[in-house]
C-alpha positions in Angstrom: 22.5 16.1 14.3 22.6 12.3 14.4 26.1 11.0 13.6 28.0 14.3 13.5 28.1 17.4 11.5 26.0 17.4 8.4 27.6 19.2 5.5 25.1 21.1 3.3 26.4 23.1 0.3 24.6 24.8 -2.6 26.5 25.6 -5.7 25.4 28.0 -8.4 24.9 26.1 -11.7 23.3 28.4 -14.2 20.1 30.4 -14.6 16.4 29.6 -15.3 13.7 31.8 -16.8 10.4 32.5 -15.1 7.0 32.4 -16.7 6.0 34.8 -19.5 4.7 38.2 -18.5 3.0 40.3 -21.1 3.9 43.9 -20.3 2.7 45.6 -23.5 0.6 45.0 -26.6 0.2 46.9 -29.9 -2.1 46.2 -32.8 -0.2 46.0 -36.1 -3.0 45.4 -38.6 -6.7 45.5 -39.2 -9.0 43.1 -37.4 -10.9 40.4 -39.4 -14.4 39.0 -38.6 -15.2 35.4 -39.3 -18.9 34.4 -39.4 -20.0 30.8 -38.4 -23.4 29.3 -39.0 -24.4 26.2 -37.0 -27.8 24.4 -37.3 -29.5 23.7 -34.0 -32.6 21.9 -32.9 -35.7 23.4 -31.4 -34.8 25.5 -28.5 -31.1 25.2 -29.4 -30.8 21.8 -27.8 -27.8 19.6 -28.7 -27.7 16.0 -29.9 -28.2 13.9 -26.7 -27.6 10.5 -28.3 -24.0 10.1 -27.0 -25.2 11.0 -23.5 -27.9 8.4 -23.6 -25.4 5.8 -24.8 -23.0 6.6 -21.9 -25.8 6.4 -19.4 -27.0 3.1 -20.8 -23.5 1.6 -20.5 -23.2 2.8 -16.9 -26.6 1.4 -16.1 -25.6 -2.0 -17.5 -22.4 -2.0 -15.4 -24.4 -1.2 -12.2 -26.9 -4.0 -13.0 -24.0 -6.4 -13.6 -22.4 -5.6 -10.3 -25.7 -5.8 -8.4 -26.4 -9.2 -9.9 -22.9 -10.5 -9.2 -23.2 -9.5 -5.6 -26.6 -11.0 -5.0 -26.7 -14.3 -3.2 -28.6 -17.3 -4.6 -29.4 -20.7 -3.0 -27.1 -23.5 -4.1 -26.5 -27.2 -3.4 -23.0 -28.1 -2.2 -20.9 -31.2 -1.8 -17.8 -31.2 0.4 -14.8 -32.5 -1.6 -11.8 -32.3 0.7 -10.5 -30.7 3.9 -7.3 -28.6 3.9 -5.4 -26.6 6.5 -2.4 -24.2 6.8 -0.7 -22.9 9.9 1.8 -20.0 9.8 4.2 -18.7 12.4 5.7 -15.3 11.8 9.0 -14.6 13.5 11.7 -11.8 13.7 15.4 -12.1 14.2 17.6 -9.5 16.0 20.3 -8.8 13.4 22.5 -6.3 11.6 20.9 -4.3 8.8 22.9 -2.4 6.2 21.2 0.9 5.4 21.8 4.3 3.9 20.3 7.8 4.4 21.1 11.4 4.7 23.2 12.1 7.7 20.6 14.2 9.4 18.1 11.3 9.3 20.3 8.3 10.5 19.5 6.8 13.9 21.7 7.5 16.9 22.5 3.9 17.5 24.0 3.3 14.0 27.6 2.4 13.6 30.3 1.6 11.0 29.3 4.8 9.2 30.8 5.6 5.8 29.9 9.1 4.7 30.4 11.2 1.6 29.1 14.3 -0.1 26.4 13.6 -2.6 24.1 15.6 -4.8 20.7 15.8 -3.1 18.7 17.9 -5.5 18.5 21.5 -6.8 16.5 24.7 -6.4 16.2 28.2 -7.6 15.5 31.3 -5.6 12.1 32.6 -6.9 12.0 35.4 -4.2 15.1 37.2 -5.5 15.4 37.4 -9.3 18.8 38.4 -10.6 17.6 40.1 -13.7 14.9 40.3 -16.4 15.0 39.7 -20.2 12.3 40.9 -22.7 11.5 40.3 -26.3 8.8 41.1 -28.9 6.4 38.4 -30.1 4.0 38.7 -33.0 0.7 36.8 -32.5 -3.0 37.0 -33.2 -5.5 37.7 -30.5 -9.0 36.2 -31.0 -12.2 37.1 -29.2 -15.8 35.8 -29.5 -18.3 38.2 -30.9 -22.1 38.2 -30.4 -24.2 35.1 -31.3 -27.8 35.0 -32.4 -30.2 32.3 -33.4 -32.8 32.6 -36.2 -34.8 29.9 -38.0 -32.9 27.0 -36.4 -29.5 28.4 -37.3 -27.0 29.9 -34.8 -24.9 32.8 -36.2 -21.6 33.7 -34.3 -18.7 36.0 -35.1 -15.0 35.5 -34.2 -12.8 38.6 -34.3 -9.0 38.1 -35.0 -6.5 41.0 -34.4 -2.8 40.8 -35.3 -0.7 42.3 -32.5 2.9 42.7 -31.2 3.4 41.7 -27.5 6.3 42.7 -25.3 7.0 39.6 -23.2 9.4 39.7 -20.2 10.8 36.8 -18.1 12.4 37.1 -14.7 15.8 35.4 -14.5 16.6 33.3 -11.4 19.8 31.7 -10.2 19.7 27.9 -10.2 21.6 26.0 -7.4 22.7 22.4 -7.1 22.4 21.1 -3.5 24.9 18.7 -1.9 24.4 16.9 1.4 26.2 14.3 3.5 25.1 10.7 2.7 26.0 7.9 5.1 25.9 4.1 4.7 25.8 2.4 8.1 24.9 -0.6 10.2 22.1 -0.8 12.7 20.8 -3.6 14.9 17.1 -4.2 14.4 14.3 -6.9 14.6 13.9 -8.1 11.1 10.9 -10.1 9.7 11.9 -13.7 8.7 10.3 -16.0 6.2 7.2 -17.4 7.9 7.3 -21.1 8.9 4.4 -22.9 7.3 2.8 -26.3 7.7 -0.1 -27.4 5.5 -1.9 -30.5 4.4 -5.1 -32.3 3.6 -7.3 -34.0 6.2 -8.3 -33.4 9.8 -4.9 -33.6 11.6 -3.3 -30.1 11.5 -0.1 -29.4 13.3 2.2 -26.4 13.9 5.5 -26.0 12.1 8.6 -26.2 14.2 10.1 -22.8 15.0 12.9 -22.0 17.3 12.1 -19.0 19.6 14.9 -17.8 21.9 13.3 -14.6 23.3 16.6 -13.0 24.1 18.1 -9.6 23.4 21.4 -10.4 21.5 22.3 -10.6 17.8 20.8 -13.8 16.4 17.9 -14.0 18.9 14.4 -14.7 17.6 10.9 -13.8 18.8 7.4 -14.0 17.5 6.6 -11.3 15.0 4.7 -8.2 15.8 2.4 -7.9 12.8 -0.5 -5.5 12.9 -3.3 -6.0 12.5 -2.6 -9.7 11.5 -1.5 -12.0 14.4 1.9 -13.7 14.6 0.2 -17.1 14.6 -2.2 -17.9 11.8 -4.5 -20.8 11.4 -6.5 -21.4 8.2 -9.2 -24.1 8.0 -10.4 -24.7 4.4 -12.9 -26.9 2.7 -13.3 -27.4 -1.1 -16.9 -27.5 -2.2 -18.5 -28.6 -5.5 -21.4 -26.4 -6.4 -24.4 -28.1 -8.0 -24.7 -31.8 -9.0 -21.9 -34.4 -8.9 -21.2 -33.8 -12.6 -20.6 -30.1 -12.0 -17.1 -28.7 -12.5 -17.8 -25.5 -10.5 -15.6 -25.5 -7.4 -15.3 -23.0 -4.5 -13.1 -23.0 -1.4 -14.1 -21.8 2.0 -11.5 -20.5 4.4 -13.5 -20.4 7.6 -10.8 -18.5 9.4 -11.2 -15.5 7.0 -12.4 -12.4 9.0 -15.1 -11.6 6.5 -17.2 -14.6 7.7 -17.0 -13.6 11.4 -16.9 -17.3 12.6 -15.7 -17.3 16.2 -14.5 -20.9 16.2 -13.6 -21.7 12.6 -12.2 -25.1 13.4 -15.6 -26.2 14.7 -17.3 -25.5 11.4 -14.4 -27.1 9.6 -14.6 -30.3 11.7 -18.4 -30.5 11.5 -18.4 -30.8 7.7 -17.8 -34.3 6.3 -16.1 -35.1 2.9 -18.6 -36.3 0.2 -21.6 -35.1 2.3 -24.3 -32.9 0.8 -25.0 -29.4 2.1 -26.9 -26.3 1.1 -25.9 -22.6 1.3 -25.7 -19.4 -0.7 -23.3 -18.2 -3.3 -22.5 -14.9 -5.0 -20.9 -14.0 -8.3 -23.6 -15.8 -10.3 -23.5 -18.9 -8.0 -19.7 -19.5 -8.2 -18.5 -18.2 -4.8 -19.8 -19.8 -1.6 -20.9 -17.6 1.3 -19.0 -19.7 3.9 -21.1 -18.7 6.9 -24.4 -19.8 5.3 -23.6 -23.6 5.0 -26.2 -26.0 6.5 -27.3 -29.5 6.0 -29.9 -30.3 3.4 -32.4 -30.2 6.2 -31.4 -26.6 6.9 -29.6 -27.5 10.2 -26.5 -25.5 11.2 -23.7 -27.0 13.4 -25.1 -28.0 16.8 -24.1 -25.6 19.6 -22.6 -28.5 21.6 -20.5 -29.9 18.7 -17.0 -30.8 19.7 -14.3 -31.3 17.0 -11.7 -34.0 17.7 -8.8 -33.9 15.3 -7.4 -37.2 13.8 -3.9 -36.3 15.0 -1.4 -33.6 14.9 -1.1 -31.1 17.8 -4.4 -29.3 17.3 -7.3 -29.4 19.7 -10.9 -28.5 19.8 -9.8 -25.1 21.2 -7.8 -22.7 19.1 -4.5 -24.5 18.4 -1.8 -23.8 20.9 1.7 -23.0 19.8 4.6 -25.4 20.6 6.1 -25.4 24.1 9.0 -23.2 23.1 6.6 -20.5 21.8 4.4 -20.0 24.8 6.6 -17.3 26.3 5.6 -13.7 25.4 8.3 -12.1 23.2 8.5 -8.4 24.0 12.1 -8.2 22.9 14.9 -6.5 24.7 13.6 -3.8 27.0 16.5 -1.8 28.4 15.9 0.0 31.7 18.0 3.0 32.8 21.5 1.8 33.5 21.4 -0.8 30.7 19.8 -3.7 32.6 17.5 -6.0 30.7 14.0 -6.2 32.2 10.7 -7.8 31.2 9.1 -11.2 31.6 11.4 -13.1 29.2 14.0 -15.8 29.7 17.2 -14.3 31.0 19.7 -13.8 28.1 23.4 -13.8 28.2 24.9 -10.4 29.3 24.4 -7.9 26.5 26.1 -4.5 26.2 23.9 -1.6 27.2 22.8 1.1 24.7 25.4 3.8 24.1 25.4 6.4 26.9 25.1 10.1 26.2 28.8 10.6 27.1 29.8 8.0 24.5 27.7 9.7 21.8 29.2 13.1 22.7 32.7 11.7 22.4 32.1 9.7 19.2 34.4 10.6 16.3 32.8 12.6 13.6 32.4 10.7 10.3 35.0 11.4 7.8 34.0 12.7 4.3 35.8 10.4 2.0 34.7 11.4 -1.5 32.7 13.8 -3.6 30.0 12.0 -5.5 28.3 14.3 -8.0 25.3 12.7 -9.6 
């Protein structure tokens, strides 16, 4: 097993009783019959008012959801342009982890292991005994029912009995396993670098990317399905007249709008200019891919957005120069040589060989931690 011999111990710690099993029953008194009379409507139908109320509430909720999702035509005024660029990175560093010894990775090191309670179980296949006792109770059964003159007549029969109840007895065990705290070298997500602002001059945040394979090295993150580089182009709109207080923000980069070049739509819109479009949620949420001029004109196909500054272009913004190299991370070929299309790192130690793992010292059990 990874990291050495895994100690597993089960210690008996008492007994548990299985479910009740009725093995005998004897009547100890006369049965009694209880008559019940219940008025019913024609044909024995029940009161359906609560059902109609519930159906009415459900219908109102459905109508509300349909109305909220329906799009309506609205007049818009662009208020301000905003943007946010994000760069997600990872660093190759030491992580401190803990797990059961059978689950720790082979490349872990600095292991500190101890015996710890991992759970408990009882053997339901092999009972060690059985215990029985008598229980007095009343058994009820439903008699025949009949309906006459709008009244339903039913009988309930109650019989006092003594039941012999038995329970299987099982041995309960406490399980102990080997727990290890250890270190391992892994690519760890870092806090994203973010740049944001107002206006038409977006720029990338500065991020240092080393693309090497040693501790402390950095690379672009490998986030799925989101990309490591994110660009958000946003416009705040006022819905309705100039005196309206209803505002809605369009992020043209959001996947739900399916806009292939969101920076083009973003750059085509002018602050304080009037537009028309559609909105959902009773006219409060703009449908961002429906925006047109008041003359129902969409952005022209040959429109070219030129930023006011920053390091963004009409194409999708390119990352800084030190981020153009692909970052596959350290890829160790047989023999421990670093390969791949990345800048050559300083010499790094190869992964542990099989002979090293075979000769590794078994972890020492240092304490008995019963929890």
